[in-house]
C-alpha positions in Angstrom: 84.8 -70.4 2.5 82.7 -72.6 4.8 78.9 -72.2 3.9 77.8 -71.1 7.5 80.6 -68.8 7.7 79.2 -67.3 4.3 75.6 -66.9 5.7 77.1 -64.9 8.8 79.1 -62.4 6.6 76.0 -61.8 4.4 73.9 -61.4 7.3 76.4 -58.8 8.9 76.0 -56.7 5.6 72.4 -56.8 5.7 71.6 -55.4 9.0 73.6 -53.2 11.9 74.7 -55.9 14.5 77.8 -57.5 16.3 79.5 -59.7 14.0 81.8 -62.9 14.5 82.1 -62.1 18.0 83.2 -58.0 17.3 82.1 -56.2 20.3 82.2 -52.6 18.6 78.6 -51.3 17.6 77.9 -49.2 14.8 74.7 -46.6 15.3 71.9 -46.3 12.6 71.8 -42.9 10.5 69.4 -40.1 12.1 65.7 -40.5 10.9 64.7 -38.1 8.4 64.0 -34.3 9.4 60.2 -33.9 10.0 58.7 -31.3 7.7 58.1 -27.8 8.7 54.7 -26.3 9.0 54.3 -22.7 9.7 51.8 -22.0 12.5 51.4 -18.2 12.2 48.4 -17.4 9.4 48.0 -13.7 10.4 49.7 -11.0 12.4 48.3 -8.9 15.1 47.4 -5.1 14.1 49.8 -2.4 15.4 49.3 1.3 15.9 51.9 4.2 15.8 53.6 4.9 19.0 52.5 1.9 21.0 54.8 -0.9 21.8 54.4 -4.1 19.4 55.3 -7.7 20.1 54.3 -10.7 18.0 56.3 -14.2 17.6 56.1 -16.3 14.6 55.4 -19.8 15.2 56.2 -22.9 13.3 56.4 -26.7 14.2 58.2 -29.5 12.7 62.0 -29.6 11.4 65.0 -29.7 13.8 66.0 -27.0 16.3 66.9 -24.5 16.4 64.5 -22.9 13.7 65.8 -19.6 12.3 63.5 -16.7 10.9 64.1 -14.3 8.4 62.4 -11.9 6.0 62.5 -12.9 2.7 60.6 -10.2 0.9 59.3 -6.8 1.7 60.0 -4.4 4.7 58.8 -4.2 8.0 57.1 -1.1 9.0 59.2 1.7 10.5 60.2 1.0 14.0 59.6 -2.8 14.0 62.4 -5.4 13.6 62.7 -9.4 13.1 65.0 -11.5 15.5 66.0 -14.9 14.3 63.9 -16.5 16.8 60.6 -15.2 15.1 60.0 -12.1 17.3 58.6 -9.1 15.6 59.0 -6.3 18.0 59.6 -2.5 18.4 57.5 0.7 18.5 55.8 1.7 15.1 56.6 5.1 14.1 54.5 5.4 10.9 51.2 3.8 9.7 51.5 1.1 7.1 48.3 -0.6 5.5 48.6 -4.2 4.9 52.3 -4.5 4.5 53.1 -7.4 2.3 55.7 -9.3 4.1 57.3 -12.8 3.2 58.9 -14.8 6.0 61.3 -17.7 5.8 61.8 -20.3 8.5 64.8 -22.5 8.3 65.7 -26.1 10.0 68.9 -27.2 11.2 69.3 -29.7 8.6 68.7 -27.3 5.9 65.0 -27.6 5.6 63.0 -24.3 4.9 59.3 -23.1 4.5 57.9 -19.3 3.5 54.5 -17.8 4.5 53.1 -14.6 3.0 51.6 -12.3 5.6 50.6 -8.9 6.0 50.9 -6.2 8.8 49.0 -3.4 9.5 50.2 -0.3 11.5 47.0 1.8 12.1 47.5 5.9 13.1 48.1 6.7 16.5 44.8 8.1 16.7 42.1 5.6 15.8 38.5 6.8 15.1 35.3 4.7 14.3 31.8 5.7 13.2 28.5 4.1 12.3 26.0 4.8 10.1 23.1 5.1 10.2 23.7 6.3 13.7 20.1 5.2 15.0 17.5 3.1 13.2 13.8 1.4 13.7 13.5 -2.1 12.7 10.9 -4.7 12.9 11.8 -8.1 14.3 13.9 -10.2 12.3 14.2 -7.4 9.4 17.6 -7.0 7.8 19.5 -3.9 7.3 22.9 -2.6 6.4 25.2 -0.9 8.7 28.5 0.5 7.6 31.4 1.4 10.2 34.2 3.5 8.9 37.7 3.7 10.8 40.9 4.6 10.0 41.9 1.4 11.9 43.6 -0.5 9.1 42.6 -3.6 10.6 38.9 -3.0 10.5 36.1 -3.4 13.2 34.4 -6.2 15.2 30.8 -5.9 15.6 28.1 -6.6 18.6 25.1 -6.4 19.7 23.5 -5.7 23.5 21.6 -7.1 24.8 22.3 -10.3 22.9 20.2 -11.0 19.8 20.1 -10.7 16.0 23.2 -11.6 13.9 25.5 -10.0 11.5 26.8 -11.5 8.0 30.2 -11.3 9.4 31.6 -10.7 13.1 34.5 -8.4 11.8 35.0 -6.3 8.8 37.9 -4.3 7.1 37.6 -0.4 7.1 34.2 1.1 5.6 32.7 -2.4 5.0 29.1 -2.7 5.2 27.5 -5.8 7.2 24.0 -6.9 7.0 22.6 -7.1 10.4 19.5 -9.2 11.1 17.5 -7.7 13.7 16.5 -10.2 16.9 13.2 -11.8 17.1 12.2 -9.8 20.5 11.1 -6.4 20.4 13.1 -3.7 22.7 16.1 -1.2 22.4 19.5 -2.7 21.2 22.9 -1.3 20.9 25.0 -2.2 17.8 28.8 -1.5 18.6 31.8 -1.5 16.1 35.1 -1.8 17.6 38.4 -1.2 16.7 40.2 -4.2 16.1 43.5 -2.7 17.0 42.2 -0.7 20.1 39.2 -2.0 21.4 38.5 1.1 23.6 37.6 2.8 20.1 34.4 2.3 19.3 30.9 3.6 18.2 27.5 2.5 19.0 24.3 3.1 17.5 20.6 2.6 19.0 18.4 0.0 17.3 14.7 0.2 18.1 13.2 -3.1 17.1 9.5 -3.3 17.0 7.2 -6.2 17.0 4.3 -4.3 15.6 2.9 -6.3 12.9 1.0 -3.5 11.3 -1.1 -0.4 11.6 -4.2 -2.1 10.0 -7.1 0.4 10.7 -7.9 3.9 11.9 -6.4 5.2 14.9 -4.4 2.1 15.7 -6.7 -0.4 17.0 -10.4 -1.5 17.5 -10.8 1.0 20.6 -9.6 3.9 18.4 -7.4 4.9 21.1 -4.6 6.0 18.6 -1.8 4.6 20.6 1.3 2.7 19.2 2.7 1.0 22.5 5.1 -0.7 20.1 7.5 2.1 19.2 11.0 1.7 20.3 12.8 3.8 18.0 11.4 7.3 18.5 11.8 8.6 22.0 11.6 12.2 23.5 15.5 12.1 23.8 15.9 11.9 20.0 13.1 13.6 18.5 14.6 17.0 17.9 15.8 19.2 15.1 19.2 17.8 15.0 18.3 13.9 14.9 14.7 13.9 13.5 13.0 15.3 10.4 11.6 14.8 6.9 13.3 11.7 5.1 11.2 11.8 1.9 8.2 12.3 -0.1 5.8 10.2 -2.4 3.8 11.8 -4.9 0.5 10.5 -5.6 -2.5 11.6 -7.5 -4.8 13.2 -5.1 -5.4 14.7 -1.8 -4.8 11.9 0.9 -7.7 12.3 3.5 -7.5 8.8 4.7 -4.9 8.0 7.3 -1.9 5.8 5.8 -1.9 2.3 6.7 1.2 0.3 7.3 2.3 -3.2 7.4 5.4 -5.0 8.4 7.4 -7.7 6.4 5.2 -8.0 3.6 6.2 -9.9 0.5 5.6 -8.0 -2.9 7.2 -9.1 -6.2 9.2 -11.8 -4.3 10.8 -9.4 -2.0 10.0 -8.5 1.8 9.3 -4.8 2.4 7.8 -2.9 5.5 4.7 -1.3 3.3 2.8 1.8 3.5 -0.6 2.2 1.9 -2.3 5.5 0.8 -5.7 6.4 -1.0 -6.6 9.2 -2.8 -9.5 11.4 -3.3 -8.6 10.5 -7.2 -9.8 6.9 -6.7 -6.2 5.6 -6.7 -4.5 3.4 -4.1 -0.7 3.1 -3.6 1.7 1.0 -2.0 5.2 2.4 -1.1 8.1 1.0 0.5 7.6 2.2 3.9 11.4 2.8 4.5 13.2 3.7 1.0 14.5 7.0 0.4 14.0 8.3 -2.2 10.5 6.9 -2.5 9.9 3.6 -3.9 6.5 2.7 -5.2 5.9 -1.0 -5.2 2.4 -1.1 -7.0 -0.3 1.8 -7.9 -3.9 0.9 -9.1 -6.8 3.0 -10.3 -10.0 1.8 -8.4 -12.2 2.9 -11.3 -10.7 1.1 -14.2 -12.3 -1.8 -15.7 -10.0 -4.6 -13.9 -11.4 -2.8 -10.4 -15.1 -3.0 -11.8 -15.3 0.6 -13.4 -17.4 1.2 -16.7 -15.9 2.9 -19.9 -15.5 6.7 -19.4 -15.8 6.3 -15.5 -14.2 9.3 -13.6 -13.7 10.7 -10.2 -16.9 12.9 -8.9 -15.6 16.7 -9.0 -16.5 18.8 -6.1 -15.9 22.5 -6.3 -17.5 26.1 -6.1 -18.4 26.2 -9.5 -19.7 23.4 -11.7 -20.2 21.1 -8.4 -21.5 17.6 -8.8 -22.2 17.1 -5.4 -22.6 19.4 -2.3 -23.8 23.1 -2.1 -21.1 24.7 -4.0 -18.7 25.1 -1.0 -16.0 22.9 -2.3 -15.2 21.6 1.2 -13.5 18.7 -0.5 -12.2 20.6 -3.5 -11.3 19.4 -6.4 -12.8 15.6 -6.1 -14.2 13.1 -4.0 -12.9 9.6 -4.8 -11.7 7.8 -1.8 -12.6 10.0 1.3 -12.1 7.7 4.2 -9.4 5.4 5.7 -9.3 1.8 4.5 -9.0 -1.3 6.8 -6.7 -4.3 6.2 -7.4 -7.7 7.4 -3.9 -9.3 7.9 -4.9 -12.9 8.1 -6.1 -13.0 4.6 -3.7 -10.0 3.1 -7.1 -8.3 2.0 -7.3 -4.4 2.1 -10.9 -3.0 2.1 -11.7 0.4 0.6 -14.7 2.5 -0.8 -14.4 4.4 -4.0 -16.9 6.9 -5.6 -17.2 7.7 -9.2 -19.3 8.6 -11.7 -20.2 8.1 -15.7 -21.0 11.8 -17.1 -24.3 12.3 -18.8 -25.8 14.8 -21.0 -27.8 16.4 -19.7 -26.0 16.1 -16.2 -29.1 14.8 -14.6 -28.5 11.3 -16.5 -25.3 11.2 -14.7 -24.7 7.7 -12.9 -22.9 7.6 -9.6 -21.2 4.7 -8.4 -20.0 3.6 -4.6 -18.3 0.5 -4.4 -16.5 -1.8 -1.6 -13.0 -3.2 -3.0 -11.2 -6.3 -1.4 -7.7 -6.0 -2.6 -4.7 -8.1 -2.5 -2.2 -6.2 -0.5 0.7 -7.7 -2.3 -0.4 -6.9 -6.0 -3.1 -4.1 -5.8 -5.2 -6.6 -7.8 -8.9 -6.9 -7.1 -9.9 -10.4 -5.2 -12.3 -12.7 -6.9 -15.9 -11.5 -6.4 -14.9 -7.9 -5.8 -15.6 -5.1 -5.9 -19.4 -5.0 -5.0 -21.6 -1.9 -5.8 -23.4 -0.5 -2.6 -27.0 -0.4 -2.5 -29.4 -0.8 0.0 -33.1 0.0 1.1 -34.2 0.5 4.8 -38.0 0.9 6.1 -38.7 4.8 6.5 -40.6 7.5 5.0 -37.8 9.7 4.1 -38.6 10.8 0.5 -42.3 10.2 0.7 -42.3 6.3 0.5 -42.3 3.4 2.8 -38.6 2.8 2.5 -35.4 4.8 1.9 -33.3 4.0 -0.9 -29.3 4.7 -0.4 -28.0 7.3 -2.8 -24.6 6.8 -4.1 -24.5 10.6 -5.3 -25.8 12.1 -2.0 -24.0 10.2 0.4 -20.4 10.8 1.2 -18.2 8.1 2.8 -16.0 10.0 5.4 -16.0 7.6 8.5 -13.0 5.3 8.4 -14.0 1.8 7.6 -14.1 -0.8 10.8 -13.3 -4.6 10.2 -14.9 -6.5 13.2 -15.1 -10.2 13.4 -15.0 -10.6 9.8 -17.5 -7.9 8.7 -16.5 -4.8 7.2 -18.8 -1.6 8.6 -19.1 1.5 6.2 -20.8 4.4 7.2 -22.1 7.3 5.6 -23.2 11.2 5.9 -23.7 14.2 3.5 -22.0 16.4 1.0 -22.0 19.6 2.6 -25.3 18.9 4.0 -27.1 18.8 0.5 -30.3 16.9 0.8 -31.5 14.3 0.7 -29.3 12.4 3.2 -29.4 10.4 6.2 -27.6 8.3 8.8 -26.5 5.2 6.9 -24.1 2.2 8.2 -23.7 -1.2 6.7 -22.0 -4.3 7.2 -20.3 -6.5 4.4 -18.7 -9.9 4.7 -16.3 -11.4 2.1 -15.6 -15.1 2.1 -12.7 -14.8 -0.7 -15.1 -15.3 -3.6 -17.7 -12.8 -3.2 -19.5 -10.2 -0.8 -22.5 -10.5 1.3 -24.2 -7.6 2.9 -25.2 -8.8 6.3 -26.6 -5.8 8.1 -28.0 -2.4 7.1 -29.0 0.4 9.4 -30.5 4.0 8.7 -30.3 5.6 11.9 -32.7 8.7 10.7 -35.3 6.8 8.0 -38.1 9.3 8.8 -36.6 12.4 9.1 -33.4 12.1 7.4 -30.2 14.2 8.0 -28.1 13.0 10.8 -25.2 11.4 9.3 -22.3 9.1 10.4 -19.1 11.1 9.5 -17.2 11.6 13.1 -14.7 13.8 11.5 -13.1 10.8 9.7 -13.2 8.6 12.7 -14.1 4.9 12.6 -16.5 3.1 15.1 -14.6 1.9 18.3 -15.6 -1.8 19.0 -15.5 -3.7 22.3 -14.5 -7.2 22.8 -18.3 -8.3 22.3 -18.3 -7.1 18.8 -20.5 -3.8 19.8 -19.8 -0.7 17.8 -20.0 2.7 18.9 -21.2 5.7 16.7 -22.2 9.1 17.0 -24.8 11.0 14.7 -24.7 14.3 13.2 -27.3 17.2 13.0 -30.6 16.1 12.8 -34.1 14.9 14.3 -34.4 13.3 17.4 -37.7 11.6 18.2 -37.1 8.3 19.8 -39.1 9.3 22.8 -42.2 10.0 21.0 -45.1 8.0 21.7 -46.1 7.3 18.2 -44.4 7.2 14.9 -42.1 8.9 13.7 -40.1 7.4 16.6 -36.7 6.1 15.4 -34.6 8.7 14.4 -31.7 9.2 16.1 -30.1 12.8 15.2 -27.5 13.9 17.5 -26.9 10.7 19.3 -24.3 8.2 20.7 -25.4 4.7 19.6 -24.2 1.2 20.9 -24.9 -1.2 18.0 -24.6 -5.0 18.0 -22.8 -6.8 15.2 -26.1 -6.9 13.1 -26.4 -3.1 13.5 -29.3 -3.2 16.2 -29.3 -0.4 18.6 -28.5 -1.9 21.9 -28.1 1.5 23.9 -28.2 5.2 23.3 -27.5 8.6 24.6 -28.8 12.0 23.4 -27.6 15.1 25.0 -30.0 17.8 26.8 -29.6 20.5 24.2 -30.2 17.9 21.2 -32.8 20.2 19.8 -30.4 23.3 19.8 -27.8 21.4 18.0 -30.4 20.5 15.6 -31.7 23.8 14.8 -28.3 25.6 15.0 -26.3 22.9 12.9 -24.2 21.6 16.1 -23.6 18.4 15.2 -23.2 15.9 18.5 -21.5 13.8 16.0 -18.9 16.0 14.4 -16.3 14.3 16.7 -15.4 10.7 16.9 -15.4 8.3 19.7 -12.9 6.2 21.4 -12.9 3.5 24.4 -11.2 4.3 27.6 -12.3 1.2 29.4 -13.0 -2.4 28.1 -13.3 -5.1 30.6 -14.5 -8.6 30.0 -16.4 -8.7 33.3 -17.9 -6.1 36.3 -20.6 -4.1 36.4 -19.0 -1.2 34.6 -17.3 -3.0 31.3 -17.3 -0.2 28.8 -16.7 3.3 29.1 -16.7 5.4 25.8 -15.9 9.2 25.1 -16.9 11.6 22.6 -18.2 15.0 21.8 -19.5 17.7 19.4 -19.7 21.0 18.1 -21.0 22.4 21.5 -17.6 21.8 23.1 -18.8 19.2 25.7 -17.0 15.8 26.1 -19.1 12.9 27.1 -18.2 9.9 29.1 -20.7 7.0 29.0 -21.3 3.7 30.2 -20.9 2.2 26.7 -23.5 -0.8 27.8 -25.9 1.6 29.6 -25.8 5.0 27.6 -28.3 6.5 29.9 -31.0 7.6 27.0 -32.0 11.4 27.0 -30.4 13.8 29.0 -26.9 14.9 30.4 -27.7 14.0 33.8 -27.8 10.4 32.7 -24.1 10.7 31.3 -21.4 8.9 33.4 -19.3 12.3 33.0 -19.6 15.3 31.2 -17.4 18.8 31.0 -16.5 21.3 28.6 -13.2 21.2 26.8 -13.4 24.9 25.7 -14.2 24.8 22.0 -15.9 22.5 19.3 -15.0 18.9 18.9 -14.1 17.7 15.3 -11.6 15.1 16.2 -11.3 11.9 18.3 -9.5 11.9 21.4 -6.4 9.8 21.8 -5.7 7.8 25.0 -2.4 6.4 26.6 -1.1 6.0 30.2 -4.5 6.7 31.7 -4.2 10.2 30.0 -6.6 11.4 27.3 -5.4 14.0 24.7 -7.8 16.4 22.7 -7.2 19.3 20.5 -10.7 21.2 20.1 -11.1 24.1 17.6 -9.1 27.4 18.8 -7.7 25.8 21.6 -4.6 24.1 22.7 -3.6 20.2 22.6 -4.9 19.3 26.4 -4.2 16.2 28.4 -6.6 15.1 31.2 -5.8 12.2 33.6 -8.3 9.3 34.0 -8.7 8.2 37.8 -9.3 4.3 37.7 -10.5 4.4 41.0 -13.7 6.5 40.5 -13.7 5.8 36.5 -14.0 9.5 35.8 -11.6 12.4 34.4 -10.0 15.0 36.3 -11.5 18.0 34.1 -8.6 20.4 35.0 -5.9 19.8 32.2 -2.6 18.4 33.9 -0.8 20.0 31.0 -1.7 21.6 27.5 0.5 23.0 24.2 1.6 26.2 23.5 0.2 26.1 19.9 -3.5 26.3 19.5 -5.2 24.6 16.8 -7.6 26.2 14.4 -10.3 24.4 12.5 -10.8 21.3 12.7 -8.4 21.0 15.7 -6.5 17.8 15.9 -6.7 14.2 16.2 -3.5 13.2 18.1 -1.6 9.8 18.1 0.6 8.7 20.9 3.7 6.5 20.4 5.5 4.9 23.2 7.7 1.9 24.2 5.0 0.2 26.3 1.9 1.7 28.3 4.0 4.2 30.1 7.6 4.8 28.7 9.0 7.3 26.1 5.4 8.7 25.2 5.4 11.2 22.3 1.9 12.8 21.1 2.0 13.7 17.6 -0.9 16.2 16.2 -1.4 17.7 12.9 -2.1 21.3 12.3 -4.4 21.3 9.4 -5.8 24.8 9.9 -4.4 26.1 6.3 -6.3 23.2 4.6 -6.8 25.6 1.5 -10.7 24.9 0.7 -14.0 25.1 1.7 -15.8 28.3 4.1 -13.8 26.8 7.1 -10.3 27.4 5.3 -8.2 30.3 6.9 -5.5 29.9 4.3 -3.5 27.6 2.2 -0.4 26.2 3.4 1.5 23.4 4.7 0.3 20.8 7.3 2.5 21.3 10.7 3.2 17.9 12.4 3.8 18.7 16.0 5.6 16.1 18.3 5.1 16.9 22.4 6.8 14.8 25.3 3.3 13.1 26.5 4.2 13.6 30.2 4.1 17.6 29.8 2.6 19.1 26.6 4.0 22.3 27.5 7.5 20.6 26.3 7.2 20.6 22.4 10.0 18.5 21.2 9.7 19.3 17.5 7.4 20.4 14.8 7.9 20.6 10.9 7.9 24.5 10.7 11.2 24.8 12.8 13.4 23.8 9.7 12.2 24.7 6.2 13.2 21.3 4.5 10.9 19.6 7.1 7.7 21.4 5.5 5.0 19.0 4.5 2.6 19.3 1.4 -0.5 21.3 1.9 -2.7 20.6 4.5 -5.7 18.2 4.3 -8.6 18.3 7.0 -9.3 15.3 9.2 -6.2 13.3 8.2 -4.1 11.5 10.9 -0.3 10.6 11.2 0.5 7.1 11.5 3.5 6.1 13.7 5.2 3.0 12.8 8.9 1.6 13.0 10.5 4.8 13.7 8.9 7.0 11.2 5.7 9.2 11.0 3.6 9.1 8.0 1.4 12.0 6.8 -0.9 12.5 4.0 -1.4 16.1 2.3 -2.6 17.5 -0.9 0.8 18.2 -2.3 0.9 21.8 -3.9 -2.8 21.8 -4.8 -4.5 24.8 -3.4 -8.1 23.7 -4.2 -8.1 24.3 -7.9 -9.3 21.6 -10.2 -7.7 18.2 -10.8 -4.2 18.6 -12.0 -3.9 22.4 -11.7 -0.8 22.1 -10.2 2.2 19.6 -10.4 1.7 17.8 -7.2 -1.9 16.6 -6.7 -1.4 14.8 -3.6 1.7 13.7 -1.4 2.9 11.1 1.5 5.5 12.9 3.5 7.6 10.6 5.6 9.5 11.8 8.8 11.7 9.8 11.2 15.5 9.8 12.4 17.8 11.4 10.2 20.6 9.2 8.5 23.4 11.3 9.4 
């Protein structure tokens, strides 16, 4: 064969082409079948009695694709067509039925997929717990949805904010919710995956309240928490609100519990409530954990906290008493008797302890009062702390030219105040046992030691007086001025010759150095003194605090004679009722501090109801006719109320403790639980709830002068546990913190 012809034959064998003039063409074999990929990764949920339709999908292969069920059985009522359509009406529930589907190509290629199919009952239910909650901004909390929808639930929040650990969850799964950064009321909804119309919602109050760092909430001492979004008049009732848990402590709780949000303790974030006891102990508890979870506990009189060997808390009883006149008005002990104060910037809690080193004979006993700077995260004393309290002040009370502070005689009842970096501490007496006078001191702490910056004895020549204000703290205006009331004592300021600087039964405005800037004494000051009618038995509160204008500060307060005084804080008027801005009778002795919210003052004098008085901002005076009052009458010592609301005028609730049966002293009418009351702030005749309505809500035995704290959907109440006034540890629970809030179910 010629060479050219041979090449042509080889070429025709190598390729598909026309050869040697042949016009017939031979087609190429078809390309290989593209691989099949099943697109469907999950099947929608079905519901008994409702039409179901879902189409399986795949790509690749050569049409037609044919579907079949390789393993498992479709739920009753459903069928599979070869085109991948699953349809029908389910007749019975099926939970996560395992199914293996096979898809085949026209050229003998196949692929399988393992899927599950849920068919939920005909009637789908969804519930969420807890049904309501209070959270701080960015706080995390668990929420659990329970449903009979085998497909589970989807989670959402309205208005938008916060986040869930997962957007959807199977039945009964708990998700972690992180609260929004903006305070307000939010609705969390769990919706059925199968039937979106079936859902359950919970209301969450998210607060931006950073803390209740001081007595009666703020420096004005108005007792209002305007950042409470969880508690409303609609949900504070016996069905949804009650006692959640109690925390046992080692002594009566006279001071107001303090609360700090989002505090890191031992590496974990907590909302924390702090409690000081008459046994000289200090506790930090998780503010939300039930049952109670202690975070730390310390004794303020042990060696690490400045105590000496053998030091004990000072007893106070009707026999063998170490302070007072034997009335036992604070039995069984007088350790920490006032409300501490917290500096959030430095994480420091300031508190005053009282203790003694017993001596033989008793006259050799040593007494101590110390101001402590405590690390809020650990309970440890900070560097250079504590400082032993001591002072001298010019005066002739006691026969010399100066008066010495007595750690034994002076009782530290008034709550501490922290103003512009200075801690102010005030004292009165134990049951009027002399000698005592009206001391107030200022201390600063720089992180390494304390410095005493100011001292005032308001009755240095005649003694008595005392600054106790039924446990209240001095209110403070924006200029740093403090306002105090003094108790029963001599008044001689108007004398033309010494003694002429004793301010018994007075209202005083003090500057930051405790200099007296302005004062007021009632017309009946002498009668008050002669008949133990302390003008200073009640605390003070600011109702007006303006930066400019001829009238910048209005302060309110009163005492045992039942007259309430409204004074121009910067020009108090001096001697005489005619110089007061306003005065009126409230019907009974005042041993409390008024609360002020939404231009309304709330006050419960002794043997009187809790009353509401409106403030007229045009005249800057009160309407002396109450706009409403409670049905409950409060015995001794009346009640210092607290108000919670979401803003300055919405969802107001007035909280008040009936402490009549406080067990001890001549004023006690019995011994029994403190009773926490909640009223609609717009009408005190509407009582929403009280802790005596249901036995399970009962608090521990009452303590006089204590104040409830409202924060983040809960109310904290200090009590004496089951102690009835007997000696320390005479009963099983020497003190107790009771916590109330929205019930978990």
